[in-house]
C-alpha distance (Angstrom), angle and dihedral (degrees) to the residues before:
residue distance angle dihedral
M1 . . .
T2 3.80 . .
A3 3.79 90.6 .
L4 3.80 91.1 49.2
V5 3.79 92.4 49.7
L6 3.82 92.4 47.5
G7 3.77 91.3 46.9
A8 3.80 91.8 51.3
A9 3.79 91.4 47.7
I10 3.81 92.5 49.7
G11 3.79 91.4 46.5
G12 3.79 91.2 49.4
R13 3.80 91.8 50.0
R14 3.79 90.6 50.3
R15 3.79 91.2 50.8
V16 3.79 90.2 50.2
E17 3.80 91.2 48.4
E18 3.79 89.9 48.4
E19 3.80 91.3 50.7
L20 3.79 90.2 48.6
R21 3.80 91.1 51.0
K22 3.80 90.5 48.4
S23 3.79 90.3 47.7
E24 3.79 91.5 50.0
T25 3.81 90.9 47.4
R26 3.81 91.2 51.0
A27 3.81 91.0 48.2
R28 3.80 92.3 50.7
A29 3.80 90.9 46.7
F30 3.79 88.9 52.1
L31 3.79 92.2 50.1
E32 3.80 92.8 48.4
S33 3.81 95.6 46.5
A34 3.81 95.3 47.1
G35 3.78 115.8 119.4
E36 3.81 92.0 -136.1
G37 3.77 132.9 58.4
I38 3.81 113.5 -93.3
L39 3.79 124.3 -162.7
I40 3.80 125.3 -177.0
V41 3.79 114.3 -158.1
D42 3.79 131.7 -177.6
R43 3.81 126.8 -130.8
D44 3.81 91.4 -85.8
G45 3.80 93.3 52.6
R46 3.79 96.5 -105.0
I47 3.80 116.3 145.0
V48 3.82 111.5 -117.6
H49 3.79 98.2 169.9
A50 3.82 138.0 15.5
N51 3.77 124.2 178.0
V52 3.79 126.8 -137.1
K53 3.81 91.8 -95.6
I54 3.80 89.4 61.5
E55 3.82 89.3 53.2
Q56 3.80 90.8 51.8
M57 3.79 93.9 43.5
F58 3.81 99.4 47.8
G59 3.81 101.5 26.7
Y60 3.82 96.2 -122.6
R61 3.78 128.3 124.9
R62 3.77 112.6 -121.1
D63 3.79 94.1 -115.1
E64 3.82 89.1 54.4
L65 3.80 90.8 58.9
L66 3.80 102.2 43.2
E67 3.83 113.5 106.3
Q68 3.81 91.5 7.6
N69 3.80 119.8 121.5
V70 3.79 112.2 -99.4
E71 3.82 89.5 -122.8
V72 3.82 88.2 78.9
L73 3.81 86.1 79.5
L74 3.83 93.0 55.0
P75 3.81 129.8 81.1
E76 3.79 108.5 -95.9
R77 3.82 93.7 -115.3
F78 3.83 90.4 63.9
R79 3.80 100.4 43.1
D80 3.80 101.5 88.8
V81 3.81 92.6 47.1
H82 3.79 91.7 46.6
V83 3.80 92.4 56.8
G84 3.81 88.8 62.9
H85 3.80 93.2 45.2
R86 3.80 90.8 49.4
A87 3.79 92.5 51.5
G88 3.79 90.2 50.2
Y89 3.79 91.8 51.2
T90 3.82 95.7 50.0
A91 3.80 89.3 49.3
T92 3.83 91.1 58.2
P93 3.83 106.8 13.0
R94 3.79 121.4 -169.1
I95 3.80 139.1 154.3
R96 3.79 109.3 -89.5
S97 3.79 146.9 126.8
M98 3.77 116.5 -88.9
G99 3.80 121.6 -121.9
Q100 3.80 96.8 0.9
G101 3.79 109.5 -158.5
L102 3.81 92.1 11.9
D103 3.79 132.2 105.0
L104 3.81 105.2 -117.9
S105 3.79 122.9 -161.4
G106 3.78 134.6 -164.3
R107 3.80 125.4 -151.9
R108 3.78 121.8 -136.9
Q109 3.78 123.8 -146.3
D110 3.82 90.0 -101.8
G111 3.82 90.0 56.9
S112 3.79 97.4 -107.0
E113 3.78 118.4 133.7
F114 3.80 132.0 -140.8
P115 3.83 135.1 179.7
V116 3.81 116.5 -97.6
E117 3.78 139.7 -175.5
I118 3.83 116.5 -145.6
S119 3.81 134.2 -167.4
L120 3.81 122.9 -172.0
S121 3.78 132.5 -146.7
F122 3.80 134.4 161.4
T123 3.79 144.0 -156.5
E124 3.79 136.3 -166.5
T125 3.83 116.5 -122.3
D126 3.79 136.2 173.4
E127 3.80 86.3 -97.4
G128 3.80 94.1 52.2
I129 3.78 134.9 -95.9
R130 3.79 119.2 -16.5
V131 3.79 121.0 -160.3
M132 3.81 118.4 -151.3
A133 3.79 119.4 -155.6
F134 3.82 118.7 -164.3
I135 3.80 108.0 -158.1
N136 3.81 129.4 -168.2
D137 3.81 126.9 -172.8
I138 3.84 103.8 -132.3
T139 3.82 98.1 -178.9
R140 3.81 92.4 120.1
R141 3.79 92.3 48.0
K142 3.81 91.2 51.5
Q143 3.80 90.4 49.8
V144 3.80 91.2 51.9
E145 3.81 91.3 47.0
A146 3.81 91.2 50.4
A147 3.81 90.7 48.8
L148 3.81 90.9 50.4
E149 3.80 91.8 48.9
Q150 3.80 90.6 50.8
A151 3.80 90.9 47.7
N152 3.81 89.8 51.5
R153 3.81 90.9 49.7
N154 3.80 90.9 49.0
L155 3.80 90.8 48.9
S156 3.79 91.8 49.1
E157 3.81 91.0 49.5
S158 3.81 90.8 48.2
V159 3.81 91.6 51.1
T160 3.81 90.5 48.9
E161 3.80 91.0 48.4
L162 3.80 91.4 48.1
E163 3.80 91.0 50.6
H164 3.80 89.7 49.1
R165 3.80 93.1 49.7
T166 3.80 91.6 46.9
R167 3.79 89.6 53.4
Q168 3.81 90.7 47.5
T169 3.79 91.6 49.9
T170 3.79 90.5 51.7
L171 3.81 92.2 48.5
L172 3.80 92.1 47.1
G173 3.78 90.5 51.6
E174 3.78 91.5 51.3
M175 3.82 92.0 46.3
A176 3.80 93.7 47.1
D177 3.81 90.4 51.5
L178 3.80 91.1 52.4
L179 3.80 93.0 45.0
Q180 3.78 90.9 53.9
S181 3.78 88.5 55.1
C182 3.81 96.0 49.4
L183 3.82 115.7 113.6
T184 3.79 98.2 -166.9
A185 3.78 138.0 32.4
D186 3.80 90.3 -116.1
E187 3.82 89.7 58.4
A188 3.81 90.2 50.9
Y189 3.81 91.3 50.7
T190 3.79 90.0 50.7
V191 3.81 89.9 54.0
I192 3.79 91.5 48.8
R193 3.82 92.0 49.0
A194 3.81 89.3 52.7
F195 3.81 96.2 48.7
A196 3.82 101.6 36.9
P197 3.85 95.3 76.4
K198 3.82 89.4 49.8
L199 3.80 92.7 50.8
F200 3.81 93.7 44.1
P201 3.82 105.8 25.3
S202 3.81 96.7 162.6
E203 3.80 100.2 37.1
S204 3.77 136.0 80.9
G205 3.76 120.0 -140.4
A206 3.75 150.9 125.3
L207 3.79 140.9 -123.9
G208 3.77 119.0 -136.3
V209 3.80 128.3 -174.1
L210 3.78 131.4 -158.0
G211 3.78 114.6 -114.3
A212 3.77 124.6 -127.5
S213 3.80 90.6 -91.7
R214 3.81 89.2 51.9
N215 3.79 91.7 -141.4
L216 3.81 97.2 101.0
V217 3.80 135.7 48.3
E218 3.80 115.2 -146.6
V219 3.82 121.4 -160.3
V220 3.80 106.1 -129.2
A221 3.82 101.6 168.8
S222 3.79 136.6 25.8
L223 3.80 132.8 -168.9
G224 3.77 134.6 -166.2
D225 3.78 122.1 0.7
S226 3.78 114.3 -8.8
P227 3.81 103.3 -76.1
P228 3.82 120.1 -144.2
I229 3.79 96.3 -106.6
D230 3.81 129.3 128.1
S231 3.79 114.1 -114.4
L232 3.81 91.1 -137.3
F233 3.80 125.7 24.9
A234 3.80 143.5 149.1
P235 3.84 115.9 -94.5
D236 3.81 92.3 -123.0
R237 3.83 89.8 65.2
C238 3.83 89.2 72.6
W239 3.80 119.7 71.5
A240 3.82 91.3 -153.6
L241 3.82 92.6 57.1
R242 3.79 91.3 43.9
R243 3.81 93.3 53.5
G244 3.80 98.9 32.7
R245 3.82 93.7 -127.7
P246 3.82 138.7 80.6
Y247 3.79 116.5 -68.5
R248 3.81 120.7 -157.8
V249 3.81 131.0 -171.7
D250 3.81 113.6 -162.7
G251 3.78 100.9 -170.5
G252 3.78 97.8 -98.3
G253 3.80 91.3 127.5
T254 3.81 94.8 -131.5
E255 3.82 101.1 86.5
P256 3.83 120.2 91.0
V257 3.79 112.3 -107.3
C258 3.79 124.1 -131.9
G259 3.80 112.8 -103.4
H260 3.80 95.0 -135.8
L261 3.83 93.3 69.4
G262 3.80 96.0 83.6
S263 3.79 129.2 -130.8
S264 3.84 95.6 -46.1
P265 3.82 106.3 45.9
P266 3.81 119.5 -176.1
T267 3.80 118.2 -101.4
S268 3.80 90.9 -124.2
Y269 3.78 130.7 21.7
L270 3.78 144.9 138.6
C271 3.79 130.0 -128.6
V272 3.81 119.0 -166.6
P273 3.81 123.0 -172.1
M274 3.80 112.0 -130.1
M275 3.79 108.6 -129.3
A276 3.79 132.1 -168.5
H277 3.80 122.3 175.1
G278 3.81 89.6 -13.6
E279 3.80 92.9 -55.2
S280 3.83 126.4 113.5
M281 3.78 110.2 -116.9
G282 3.78 100.9 171.8
L283 3.78 145.5 -56.2
L284 3.80 139.4 -75.7
H285 3.81 113.5 -154.4
L286 3.82 121.1 -168.1
Q287 3.78 134.4 177.4
G288 3.82 120.5 -157.2
A289 3.81 95.4 9.5
P290 3.83 118.0 145.3
P291 3.83 110.3 -128.9
S292 3.81 91.9 -123.2
R293 3.79 91.3 57.6
V294 3.80 94.0 49.8
K295 3.81 92.7 46.5
A296 3.79 89.9 54.0
I297 3.82 91.6 62.7
A298 3.81 116.7 92.3
F299 3.80 94.9 -136.7
P300 3.80 98.9 -175.7
S301 3.80 89.2 67.8
L302 3.83 88.6 62.3
C303 3.76 89.0 61.2
A304 3.78 98.8 56.2
R305 3.77 107.9 138.5
P306 3.81 119.7 -124.0
R307 3.77 108.9 -108.5
S308 3.80 96.9 -115.4
S309 3.82 100.9 28.0
S310 3.78 123.1 109.2
R311 3.84 91.8 -155.6
């Protein structure tokens, strides 16, 4: 009887040990096959297990990580703070996400950093509490999010630009209609003075027209703060009129400056020759105007001649 009892007890213990070995094998297989990095850390923050995904993610061999503090996988600027957070977690462990609302980063063995997402869990063992960290590399997600944000910004800018151009088109149509109805040049200049601030609300500038002799440009309308531009000047003092195309100075200090801008020329400006039927009729000068805004204006319509004017 004693032998039978002992034999049964030994057989039962062996079955239990076998089940424990199988259970441990299944657990390790699960950890190794997981699609995310899994770290197991003791109460003092020492790494007791790291799966193959952690090796791939951080560039360490497993034996290089074991018994090291988990802070080795963090950027140096976060390590001291993390020691306090880790101690607080082990004092009152619970299942939760780590760093909610914060941008978390991991540090590879070569020193490079990458964005991560971390969830925490824990278990009690004979050797004390074990904390499990489930880590995902979210570099691709961050790239997609950044691309979406940029696309949204571009869309918003395009909508704003479209609204601006639509408003300009409407204003130009109204101005062109009034210009066609003007009987004198003075009436046309009055219309231009009224519409110029609406077309260029944040710019300063002036409109000059060539006289009948075509050897002088006379400023007939101004907008914004008084721009540094002569009220009467020869056409060859403007690079735009000389070349027959827009001339822009961007403040680099290397471009020649138009001579009609006085003794204190602006650091950046744009001069646009006013053309009608292939002939120069005058000049539009702007300061602080983005090129896209100026290109959107149909300048020839500004040069419509009054019906009874000889100018």
